[in-house]
N, C-alpha and C positions, 0 to 999 in steps of 0.2 A: 154131615156129622162133624166135619172139621171146620165148619164156619165159613166156607167159601161161598162167595156170591158175586154177582156183577153189580157194581154201584154206578149210578149216574148222578153226578153232583152238579148243583147249581153253581154257575161261575161267580155269582155275586155273594156266595155264602162261604164262610170258613167253618169247618166241621171238626168235631172230636170223634174219632173212630175207635171203637173198642171191639176187638175180635175175640170171641170165646169159643172153645171147643165144645163138643157135645156134653161134656161133664161140667161145663160152666167155668172152666179154668181160663183165665185171661191169657191170650197168646200175643196180643198186640194192643197197645193203648197209646195213641198219638193224638195230640191236640194241634189245632191250627192247620188242618189239612185242607187244601184248596183243589179245585178241579184243574185238570191240565189246561183247560181253556183260559183260566184266569192266571196261570203261572208262566213266567218267563224264566227258564233255567239258564243261569249264567255259568260259563265254563272257565275255569282258571287252571293254569299249569301247576300252581303250587299254593301253599298256605300263605306265603309272603304276598302273592298277588291278590288273594282273597282278602287279606287285611286292608288292602287299599280301597275296597269297595263296600259301601253300605247297601243293604237291601232296601227295596221299596215295596209298595203295595202290589205292583205288577211284577217286578223282578224280585220275587221272594223265595227263590230256590237257587242253590249253587252246587256245583260239582267241582272238586279239585281232582286233577288228574294224577297228582303225586304230592308228596310232602315237600321235597326239595326241587324235584323236576318231574315232568310228566312221565309216567310209566315206572316210577321207583317203588311202587307197592304201597305208598302212603296216602293214596287218594281217598276221598270220602264225599258223602252227599250231605248238604246242609239246608236248613230252612231259616228264614229271617224272622226273628222275634223282636219286634220294635220295643217291647216292654221289658225285655230281659236285662238284668244287671248282673248276671252270673259272672264269676271270676274266670277270666281267660286262662285256659289250661294248655293252650297251644295245639289242641287236637279236637276235642268234642265241643268246646266253647271258644269261639274266636271273636274278639272285640276289634272292630275296624279301627284303624289309626285315627281317623277323623271323628270318631264318636267319643264325646266326653261324658255322656250320661248313659241312658238306656239304649239298647239296641245291640243284639249279638247274633252271630251265625251259630246255630246249634245243630249238632249232628243228628241226622234222621234216625239212624240205627245205632243205639248204644247197648245192644244186647251182649256185646263182647268188646274188649279193648285190644286193638292190634298195636303192637309196639312200633310198627312202621308208621302208623298214623301219629305217633309222638316223636318221630324223627330218627328212629333206629335205622341204621343202614344194613346191618346184617351181612357185611362182607368179610368179617374177621380182621379188618384193619382199622376201621373207624371206631372210636370209643363210643359205645352205645349205652354207657352207664346212666347218663342223665335221662335219656329217652325211656329206658327200661324202668328206672326208678319212678319217673312221672306216670308212666302207664300203670304201674303197680299201685301207686297212690290213688289214681282215678278209679281203678278197678276195685280196690278195697273200700272206697267210699260208697260204691253202689253194690258191693257183693258180687262182682262179675269176674269171670276168668280173663287172663291175659293170653292173647294169641301170639305165638311165635310161628313164623312162616317156615314150612318145611324146606330143607335144603340150604338154609342160611346158617352162618356162623356169626354169633353175636359176641363182640368183645365187651366184657363187663368187669368193672371193679367191684369192690365190696358194696353190698346192699344191706342196710340195716332195716330189713322188712320182716314182718312176721306173717304167717298164713298166706303165702303166695300160691295162687292156683294158676299154673302155667298149662296151656293147652297147645298141642302141636299135632296136626294130622300128618304123620310121617316122621321125619327125623330132623332135629335142629341141634346145634351145638352152642353152648355158652362157654367161651374161652376166657380165661383169666387175663385181665388187663395187666400191664407191666407192674411188677412188684407185688402182685397178689398170688399166693400159692393156690394152684388149682385144687378144688375139693375142700378147701378150708373156709374161705370167706365168700365164695361164689357158688352158684348152683352149677353142678356139672351136668354134662349131657346125659349121664345115667339117671339123673333126677327128672328128666323131661319125659 
């Protein structure tokens, strides 16, 4: 009833997989899915290292272990799209340094936007304004929520954004950056 099944894919074929529930509502729609036998997953410590490598027909999947460093919470999974010319946003679309035309690393799961995948640190010391602003822009483009990780304190300056949908399972704090009065130009922890 929930659309689960076992799939056996031909290594020589790339698929588009659409998963629908029993009511016919699309739960998952991804293109250019390849079998595990045809895919070599490359692992990178951070986004900077991913930018140094283009994908190939065989090495068409990548995993970053963090945004700045392995284990910092900003890791993501990507697939290589040799035809994409999407604008690099530093998180869900990565253009390798050596690519001058088409070819991008695209995030596999874009059902939510995590601020750590845009470079937010969440330690209450590093200024997370740019990362949060970029995450909100990307989320608003696709009508998605922005995820804040529980237990983190995000230092943020003024944001000129409208209709921000923040999600946090647990408790997170957004602290005013220097010169910004808490509760006036920033989102306070009471709003999360």
